[in-house]
Each structure stands twice: as C-alpha cells, then as structure tokens.
PyMOL Python script that loads the backbone (N, CA, C, O; Angstrom):
from pymol import cmd

cmd.read_pdbstr("""\
ATOM      1  N   MET A   1      26.636  64.124 102.117  1.00  0.00           N
ATOM      2  CA  MET A   1      27.895  64.226 101.412  1.00  0.00           C
ATOM      3  C   MET A   1      29.005  63.735 102.337  1.00  0.00           C
ATOM      4  O   MET A   1      29.049  64.092 103.514  1.00  0.00           O
ATOM      5  N   GLY A   2      29.879  62.932 101.806  1.00  0.00           N
ATOM      6  CA  GLY A   2      30.987  62.401 102.586  1.00  0.00           C
ATOM      7  C   GLY A   2      32.323  62.920 102.098  1.00  0.00           C
ATOM      8  O   GLY A   2      32.384  63.737 101.179  1.00  0.00           O
ATOM      9  N   ILE A   3      33.367  62.458 102.700  1.00  0.00           N
ATOM     10  CA  ILE A   3      34.720  62.919 102.391  1.00  0.00           C
ATOM     11  C   ILE A   3      35.109  62.579 100.953  1.00  0.00           C
ATOM     12  O   ILE A   3      35.926  63.280 100.355  1.00  0.00           O
ATOM     13  N   ASN A   4      34.542  61.523 100.395  1.00  0.00           N
ATOM     14  CA  ASN A   4      34.889  61.091  99.041  1.00  0.00           C
ATOM     15  C   ASN A   4      33.912  61.577  97.973  1.00  0.00           C
ATOM     16  O   ASN A   4      34.080  61.258  96.796  1.00  0.00           O
ATOM     17  N   SER A   5      32.901  62.338  98.361  1.00  0.00           N
ATOM     18  CA  SER A   5      31.914  62.836  97.403  1.00  0.00           C
ATOM     19  C   SER A   5      32.425  64.105  96.735  1.00  0.00           C
ATOM     20  O   SER A   5      32.885  65.026  97.411  1.00  0.00           O
ATOM     21  N   GLU A   6      32.344  64.154  95.416  1.00  0.00           N
ATOM     22  CA  GLU A   6      32.737  65.360  94.694  1.00  0.00           C
ATOM     23  C   GLU A   6      31.613  66.376  94.766  1.00  0.00           C
ATOM     24  O   GLU A   6      30.447  66.019  94.934  1.00  0.00           O
ATOM     25  N   SER A   7      31.971  67.643  94.638  1.00  0.00           N
ATOM     26  CA  SER A   7      30.996  68.714  94.742  1.00  0.00           C
ATOM     27  C   SER A   7      31.376  69.852  93.816  1.00  0.00           C
ATOM     28  O   SER A   7      32.553  70.046  93.510  1.00  0.00           O
ATOM     29  N   GLU A   8      30.394  70.597  93.375  1.00  0.00           N
ATOM     30  CA  GLU A   8      30.612  71.780  92.548  1.00  0.00           C
ATOM     31  C   GLU A   8      30.586  73.046  93.399  1.00  0.00           C
ATOM     32  O   GLU A   8      30.681  74.149  92.861  1.00  0.00           O
ATOM     33  N   VAL A   9      30.460  72.908  94.710  1.00  0.00           N
ATOM     34  CA  VAL A   9      30.398  74.052  95.603  1.00  0.00           C
ATOM     35  C   VAL A   9      31.781  74.688  95.703  1.00  0.00           C
ATOM     36  O   VAL A   9      32.776  73.995  95.916  1.00  0.00           O
ATOM     37  N   ALA A  10      31.839  75.999  95.549  1.00  0.00           N
ATOM     38  CA  ALA A  10      33.097  76.733  95.677  1.00  0.00           C
ATOM     39  C   ALA A  10      33.049  77.567  96.949  1.00  0.00           C
ATOM     40  O   ALA A  10      32.000  78.102  97.309  1.00  0.00           O
ATOM     41  N   ALA A  11      34.172  77.675  97.620  1.00  0.00           N
ATOM     42  CA  ALA A  11      34.247  78.475  98.840  1.00  0.00           C
ATOM     43  C   ALA A  11      35.644  79.049  98.995  1.00  0.00           C
ATOM     44  O   ALA A  11      36.612  78.513  98.455  1.00  0.00           O
ATOM     45  N   ASN A  12      35.737  80.126  99.725  1.00  0.00           N
ATOM     46  CA  ASN A  12      37.019  80.732 100.073  1.00  0.00           C
ATOM     47  C   ASN A  12      37.387  80.296 101.475  1.00  0.00           C
ATOM     48  O   ASN A  12      36.518  80.153 102.334  1.00  0.00           O
ATOM     49  N   LEU A  13      38.667  80.085 101.708  1.00  0.00           N
ATOM     50  CA  LEU A  13      39.156  79.646 103.006  1.00  0.00           C
ATOM     51  C   LEU A  13      40.236  80.617 103.463  1.00  0.00           C
ATOM     52  O   LEU A  13      41.196  80.889 102.742  1.00  0.00           O
ATOM     53  N   GLN A  14      40.058  81.135 104.676  1.00  0.00           N
ATOM     54  CA  GLN A  14      41.062  82.005 105.271  1.00  0.00           C
ATOM     55  C   GLN A  14      41.446  81.419 106.622  1.00  0.00           C
ATOM     56  O   GLN A  14      40.592  80.902 107.341  1.00  0.00           O
ATOM     57  N   ILE A  15      42.720  81.497 106.966  1.00  0.00           N
ATOM     58  CA  ILE A  15      43.204  80.991 108.245  1.00  0.00           C
ATOM     59  C   ILE A  15      44.116  82.046 108.856  1.00  0.00           C
ATOM     60  O   ILE A  15      45.007  82.575 108.191  1.00  0.00           O
ATOM     61  N   GLY A  16      43.881  82.347 110.137  1.00  0.00           N
ATOM     62  CA  GLY A  16      44.744  83.326 110.788  1.00  0.00           C
ATOM     63  C   GLY A  16      44.424  83.455 112.260  1.00  0.00           C
ATOM     64  O   GLY A  16      43.453  82.877 112.750  1.00  0.00           O
ATOM     65  N   PRO A  17      45.249  84.220 112.964  1.00  0.00           N
ATOM     66  CA  PRO A  17      45.036  84.424 114.396  1.00  0.00           C
ATOM     67  C   PRO A  17      43.969  85.492 114.643  1.00  0.00           C
ATOM     68  O   PRO A  17      43.804  86.413 113.843  1.00  0.00           O
ATOM     69  N   THR A  18      43.255  85.361 115.745  1.00  0.00           N
ATOM     70  CA  THR A  18      42.306  86.389 116.151  1.00  0.00           C
ATOM     71  C   THR A  18      42.948  87.264 117.217  1.00  0.00           C
ATOM     72  O   THR A  18      44.002  86.928 117.756  1.00  0.00           O
ATOM     73  N   SER A  19      42.315  88.373 117.513  1.00  0.00           N
ATOM     74  CA  SER A  19      42.828  89.281 118.545  1.00  0.00           C
ATOM     75  C   SER A  19      42.696  88.690 119.947  1.00  0.00           C
ATOM     76  O   SER A  19      43.259  89.225 120.902  1.00  0.00           O
ATOM     77  N   LEU A  20      41.958  87.593 120.072  1.00  0.00           N
ATOM     78  CA  LEU A  20      41.772  86.937 121.372  1.00  0.00           C
ATOM     79  C   LEU A  20      42.701  85.741 121.558  1.00  0.00           C
ATOM     80  O   LEU A  20      42.547  84.983 122.516  1.00  0.00           O
ATOM     81  N   GLY A  21      43.673  85.560 120.646  1.00  0.00           N
ATOM     82  CA  GLY A  21      44.632  84.477 120.782  1.00  0.00           C
ATOM     83  C   GLY A  21      44.136  83.132 120.303  1.00  0.00           C
ATOM     84  O   GLY A  21      44.685  82.095 120.675  1.00  0.00           O
ATOM     85  N   MET A  22      43.104  83.138 119.483  1.00  0.00           N
ATOM     86  CA  MET A  22      42.588  81.909 118.897  1.00  0.00           C
ATOM     87  C   MET A  22      43.068  81.830 117.445  1.00  0.00           C
ATOM     88  O   MET A  22      43.551  82.814 116.885  1.00  0.00           O
ATOM     89  N   VAL A  23      42.930  80.664 116.856  1.00  0.00           N
ATOM     90  CA  VAL A  23      43.203  80.494 115.430  1.00  0.00           C
ATOM     91  C   VAL A  23      41.857  80.311 114.750  1.00  0.00           C
ATOM     92  O   VAL A  23      41.080  79.430 115.117  1.00  0.00           O
ATOM     93  N   ARG A  24      41.589  81.144 113.763  1.00  0.00           N
ATOM     94  CA  ARG A  24      40.296  81.083 113.068  1.00  0.00           C
ATOM     95  C   ARG A  24      40.473  80.495 111.680  1.00  0.00           C
ATOM     96  O   ARG A  24      41.340  80.915 110.914  1.00  0.00           O
ATOM     97  N   ILE A  25      39.635  79.516 111.372  1.00  0.00           N
ATOM     98  CA  ILE A  25      39.468  79.015 110.011  1.00  0.00           C
ATOM     99  C   ILE A  25      38.129  79.582 109.558  1.00  0.00           C
ATOM    100  O   ILE A  25      37.087  79.285 110.143  1.00  0.00           O
ATOM    101  N   TYR A  26      38.168  80.387 108.526  1.00  0.00           N
ATOM    102  CA  TYR A  26      36.965  81.080 108.062  1.00  0.00           C
ATOM    103  C   TYR A  26      36.612  80.584 106.674  1.00  0.00           C
ATOM    104  O   TYR A  26      37.410  80.694 105.742  1.00  0.00           O
ATOM    105  N   VAL A  27      35.410  80.034 106.539  1.00  0.00           N
ATOM    106  CA  VAL A  27      34.929  79.506 105.265  1.00  0.00           C
ATOM    107  C   VAL A  27      33.795  80.400 104.784  1.00  0.00           C
ATOM    108  O   VAL A  27      32.835  80.649 105.513  1.00  0.00           O
ATOM    109  N   GLU A  28      33.916  80.882 103.544  1.00  0.00           N
ATOM    110  CA  GLU A  28      32.896  81.750 102.976  1.00  0.00           C
ATOM    111  C   GLU A  28      32.584  81.296 101.563  1.00  0.00           C
ATOM    112  O   GLU A  28      33.484  81.072 100.753  1.00  0.00           O
ATOM    113  N   GLY A  29      31.304  81.163 101.280  1.00  0.00           N
ATOM    114  CA  GLY A  29      30.876  80.762  99.950  1.00  0.00           C
ATOM    115  C   GLY A  29      29.445  81.172  99.729  1.00  0.00           C
ATOM    116  O   GLY A  29      28.887  81.953 100.500  1.00  0.00           O
ATOM    117  N   ASP A  30      28.849  80.649  98.682  1.00  0.00           N
ATOM    118  CA  ASP A  30      27.472  80.968  98.353  1.00  0.00           C
ATOM    119  C   ASP A  30      26.558  80.457  99.467  1.00  0.00           C
ATOM    120  O   ASP A  30      26.324  79.253  99.574  1.00  0.00           O
ATOM    121  N   GLY A  31      26.050  81.356 100.284  1.00  0.00           N
ATOM    122  CA  GLY A  31      25.159  80.979 101.383  1.00  0.00           C
ATOM    123  C   GLY A  31      25.885  80.427 102.595  1.00  0.00           C
ATOM    124  O   GLY A  31      25.247  79.920 103.518  1.00  0.00           O
ATOM    125  N   ILE A  32      27.223  80.518 102.609  1.00  0.00           N
ATOM    126  CA  ILE A  32      28.012  79.981 103.724  1.00  0.00           C
ATOM    127  C   ILE A  32      28.860  81.105 104.300  1.00  0.00           C
ATOM    128  O   ILE A  32      29.554  81.807 103.565  1.00  0.00           O
ATOM    129  N   ASP A  33      28.802  81.272 105.606  1.00  0.00           N
ATOM    130  CA  ASP A  33      29.634  82.231 106.318  1.00  0.00           C
ATOM    131  C   ASP A  33      29.966  81.576 107.648  1.00  0.00           C
ATOM    132  O   ASP A  33      29.215  81.705 108.614  1.00  0.00           O
ATOM    133  N   LEU A  34      31.098  80.869 107.697  1.00  0.00           N
ATOM    134  CA  LEU A  34      31.369  79.981 108.824  1.00  0.00           C
ATOM    135  C   LEU A  34      32.731  80.264 109.460  1.00  0.00           C
ATOM    136  O   LEU A  34      33.758  79.821 108.947  1.00  0.00           O
ATOM    137  N   PRO A  35      32.741  81.004 110.583  1.00  0.00           N
ATOM    138  CA  PRO A  35      33.986  81.178 111.318  1.00  0.00           C
ATOM    139  C   PRO A  35      34.145  80.052 112.342  1.00  0.00           C
ATOM    140  O   PRO A  35      33.234  79.785 113.125  1.00  0.00           O
ATOM    141  N   LEU A  36      35.300  79.398 112.330  1.00  0.00           N
ATOM    142  CA  LEU A  36      35.584  78.318 113.273  1.00  0.00           C
ATOM    143  C   LEU A  36      36.819  78.712 114.071  1.00  0.00           C
ATOM    144  O   LEU A  36      37.894  78.890 113.499  1.00  0.00           O
ATOM    145  N   ASP A  37      36.676  78.849 115.386  1.00  0.00           N
ATOM    146  CA  ASP A  37      37.789  79.257 116.241  1.00  0.00           C
ATOM    147  C   ASP A  37      38.323  78.078 117.047  1.00  0.00           C
ATOM    148  O   ASP A  37      37.559  77.268 117.573  1.00  0.00           O
ATOM    149  N   PHE A  38      39.662  77.998 117.132  1.00  0.00           N
ATOM    150  CA  PHE A  38      40.334  76.916 117.849  1.00  0.00           C
ATOM    151  C   PHE A  38      41.434  77.508 118.712  1.00  0.00           C
ATOM    152  O   PHE A  38      42.059  78.501 118.340  1.00  0.00           O
ATOM    153  N   ASP A  39      41.670  76.893 119.869  1.00  0.00           N
ATOM    154  CA  ASP A  39      42.824  77.335 120.639  1.00  0.00           C
ATOM    155  C   ASP A  39      44.073  76.831 119.918  1.00  0.00           C
ATOM    156  O   ASP A  39      43.981  75.916 119.101  1.00  0.00           O
ATOM    157  N   PRO A  40      45.232  77.411 120.206  1.00  0.00           N
ATOM    158  CA  PRO A  40      46.444  77.055 119.451  1.00  0.00           C
ATOM    159  C   PRO A  40      46.761  75.556 119.458  1.00  0.00           C
ATOM    160  O   PRO A  40      47.221  75.022 118.448  1.00  0.00           O
ATOM    161  N   GLU A  41      46.524  74.873 120.577  1.00  0.00           N
ATOM    162  CA  GLU A  41      46.802  73.431 120.634  1.00  0.00           C
ATOM    163  C   GLU A  41      45.893  72.655 119.684  1.00  0.00           C
ATOM    164  O   GLU A  41      46.346  71.742 118.994  1.00  0.00           O
ATOM    165  N   GLU A  42      44.609  73.020 119.648  1.00  0.00           N
ATOM    166  CA  GLU A  42      43.680  72.365 118.712  1.00  0.00           C
ATOM    167  C   GLU A  42      44.096  72.642 117.272  1.00  0.00           C
ATOM    168  O   GLU A  42      44.025  71.755 116.421  1.00  0.00           O
ATOM    169  N   ALA A  43      44.527  73.862 117.001  1.00  0.00           N
ATOM    170  CA  ALA A  43      44.953  74.222 115.646  1.00  0.00           C
ATOM    171  C   ALA A  43      46.161  73.392 115.222  1.00  0.00           C
ATOM    172  O   ALA A  43      46.256  72.976 114.067  1.00  0.00           O
ATOM    173  N   GLU A  44      47.082  73.151 116.151  1.00  0.00           N
ATOM    174  CA  GLU A  44      48.237  72.319 115.827  1.00  0.00           C
ATOM    175  C   GLU A  44      47.828  70.880 115.554  1.00  0.00           C
ATOM    176  O   GLU A  44      48.405  70.228 114.684  1.00  0.00           O
ATOM    177  N   GLU A  45      46.835  70.372 116.291  1.00  0.00           N
ATOM    178  CA  GLU A  45      46.320  69.019 116.022  1.00  0.00           C
ATOM    179  C   GLU A  45      45.694  68.947 114.637  1.00  0.00           C
ATOM    180  O   GLU A  45      45.888  67.969 113.916  1.00  0.00           O
ATOM    181  N   ILE A  46      44.948  69.973 114.267  1.00  0.00           N
ATOM    182  CA  ILE A  46      44.332  70.028 112.935  1.00  0.00           C
ATOM    183  C   ILE A  46      45.428  70.060 111.864  1.00  0.00           C
ATOM    184  O   ILE A  46      45.320  69.385 110.840  1.00  0.00           O
ATOM    185  N   ALA A  47      46.476  70.842 112.104  1.00  0.00           N
ATOM    186  CA  ALA A  47      47.584  70.920 111.148  1.00  0.00           C
ATOM    187  C   ALA A  47      48.242  69.556 110.970  1.00  0.00           C
ATOM    188  O   ALA A  47      48.594  69.181 109.852  1.00  0.00           O
ATOM    189  N   GLU A  48      48.410  68.814 112.060  1.00  0.00           N
ATOM    190  CA  GLU A  48      48.987  67.470 111.970  1.00  0.00           C
ATOM    191  C   GLU A  48      48.083  66.543 111.163  1.00  0.00           C
ATOM    192  O   GLU A  48      48.568  65.737 110.368  1.00  0.00           O
ATOM    193  N   GLU A  49      46.769  66.657 111.366  1.00  0.00           N
ATOM    194  CA  GLU A  49      45.828  65.833 110.598  1.00  0.00           C
ATOM    195  C   GLU A  49      45.888  66.188 109.119  1.00  0.00           C
ATOM    196  O   GLU A  49      45.818  65.300 108.269  1.00  0.00           O
ATOM    197  N   LEU A  50      46.017  67.475 108.800  1.00  0.00           N
ATOM    198  CA  LEU A  50      46.136  67.899 107.401  1.00  0.00           C
ATOM    199  C   LEU A  50      47.410  67.339 106.767  1.00  0.00           C
ATOM    200  O   LEU A  50      47.389  66.868 105.629  1.00  0.00           O
ATOM    201  N   ARG A  51      48.511  67.393 107.507  1.00  0.00           N
ATOM    202  CA  ARG A  51      49.764  66.849 106.976  1.00  0.00           C
ATOM    203  C   ARG A  51      49.658  65.349 106.734  1.00  0.00           C
ATOM    204  O   ARG A  51      50.137  64.847 105.717  1.00  0.00           O
ATOM    205  N   ALA A  52      49.032  64.632 107.665  1.00  0.00           N
ATOM    206  CA  ALA A  52      48.876  63.181 107.508  1.00  0.00           C
ATOM    207  C   ALA A  52      47.975  62.867 106.312  1.00  0.00           C
ATOM    208  O   ALA A  52      48.252  61.936 105.556  1.00  0.00           O
ATOM    209  N   ALA A  53      46.905  63.633 106.139  1.00  0.00           N
ATOM    210  CA  ALA A  53      46.012  63.412 105.004  1.00  0.00           C
ATOM    211  C   ALA A  53      46.715  63.718 103.691  1.00  0.00           C
ATOM    212  O   ALA A  53      46.516  63.011 102.703  1.00  0.00           O
ATOM    213  N   ALA A  54      47.540  64.769 103.669  1.00  0.00           N
ATOM    214  CA  ALA A  54      48.291  65.112 102.458  1.00  0.00           C
ATOM    215  C   ALA A  54      49.276  64.004 102.106  1.00  0.00           C
ATOM    216  O   ALA A  54      49.432  63.655 100.935  1.00  0.00           O
ATOM    217  N   ALA A  55      49.938  63.452 103.117  1.00  0.00           N
ATOM    218  CA  ALA A  55      50.887  62.358 102.870  1.00  0.00           C
ATOM    219  C   ALA A  55      50.165  61.134 102.327  1.00  0.00           C
ATOM    220  O   ALA A  55      50.660  60.481 101.409  1.00  0.00           O
ATOM    221  N   ALA A  56      49.003  60.816 102.882  1.00  0.00           N
ATOM    222  CA  ALA A  56      48.231  59.662 102.409  1.00  0.00           C
ATOM    223  C   ALA A  56      47.741  59.894 100.982  1.00  0.00           C
ATOM    224  O   ALA A  56      47.779  58.980 100.158  1.00  0.00           O
ATOM    225  N   ALA A  57      47.284  61.104 100.688  1.00  0.00           N
ATOM    226  CA  ALA A  57      46.821  61.418  99.329  1.00  0.00           C
ATOM    227  C   ALA A  57      47.969  61.339  98.337  1.00  0.00           C
ATOM    228  O   ALA A  57      47.794  60.873  97.212  1.00  0.00           O
ATOM    229  N   ARG A  58      49.151  61.797  98.756  1.00  0.00           N
ATOM    230  CA  ARG A  58      50.326  61.728  97.891  1.00  0.00           C
ATOM    231  C   ARG A  58      50.653  60.289  97.534  1.00  0.00           C
ATOM    232  O   ARG A  58      50.964  59.984  96.383  1.00  0.00           O
ATOM    233  N   LYS A  59      50.584  59.399  98.528  1.00  0.00           N
ATOM    234  CA  LYS A  59      50.850  57.984  98.267  1.00  0.00           C
ATOM    235  C   LYS A  59      49.844  57.401  97.290  1.00  0.00           C
ATOM    236  O   LYS A  59      50.210  56.646  96.389  1.00  0.00           O
ATOM    237  N   LEU A  60      48.571  57.752  97.468  1.00  0.00           N
ATOM    238  CA  LEU A  60      47.531  57.254  96.563  1.00  0.00           C
ATOM    239  C   LEU A  60      47.747  57.762  95.140  1.00  0.00           C
ATOM    240  O   LEU A  60      47.562  57.016  94.178  1.00  0.00           O
ATOM    241  N   SER A  61      48.138  59.029  95.003  1.00  0.00           N
ATOM    242  CA  SER A  61      48.312  59.572  93.644  1.00  0.00           C
ATOM    243  C   SER A  61      49.529  58.969  92.958  1.00  0.00           C
ATOM    244  O   SER A  61      49.555  58.878  91.731  1.00  0.00           O
ATOM    245  N   LYS A  62      50.541  58.553  93.720  1.00  0.00           N
ATOM    246  CA  LYS A  62      51.714  57.906  93.117  1.00  0.00           C
ATOM    247  C   LYS A  62      51.387  56.510  92.611  1.00  0.00           C
ATOM    248  O   LYS A  62      52.033  56.027  91.681  1.00  0.00           O
ATOM    249  N   LYS A  63      50.396  55.855  93.206  1.00  0.00           N
ATOM    250  CA  LYS A  63      50.011  54.501  92.787  1.00  0.00           C
ATOM    251  C   LYS A  63      49.302  54.527  91.436  1.00  0.00           C
ATOM    252  O   LYS A  63      49.264  53.515  90.737  1.00  0.00           O
ATOM    253  N   ARG A  64      48.745  55.668  91.067  1.00  0.00           N
ATOM    254  CA  ARG A  64      47.986  55.767  89.808  1.00  0.00           C
ATOM    255  C   ARG A  64      48.881  55.915  88.676  1.00  0.00           C
ATOM    256  O   ARG A  64      48.425  56.013  87.537  1.00  0.00           O
TER     257      ARG A  64
END
""", "prot")
cmd.dss("prot")
cmd.show_as("cartoon", "prot")
cmd.util.cbc("prot")
cmd.orient("prot")
C-alpha cells in the first residue's frame, strides 16, 4: 500500500506529550496498537511536513 492507495481501514489517532518529555503519536485500530515517540525537535519536523502536505493537497483540490 502506498501513499495514494485508498483503504477501508479505520484507526484512531492521538497525539500528546509523554511524562518523559517526548511527543507520542498513538495509532489504534483493528489489530493495530502503535505508539510512536519522538523528541520535540523531531515532532516539530513532522508538523512542518504535515503543514506542507496540507498546503499541497489544498492546491490540488482547488485545481479540481
């Protein structure tokens, strides 16, 4: 499965700080229990990538 593949899989996403000063992205779904921990700098890089992807998606949706 790639970034452009559609899926019927549903999952819950939680994001927040841990007691150890990390940022956790927690994905939970049918058969999935995936905690991903990042230091604050990595989390900020991920946030920048999300913003850039959102901006690119917005441009694509305006072309339609």
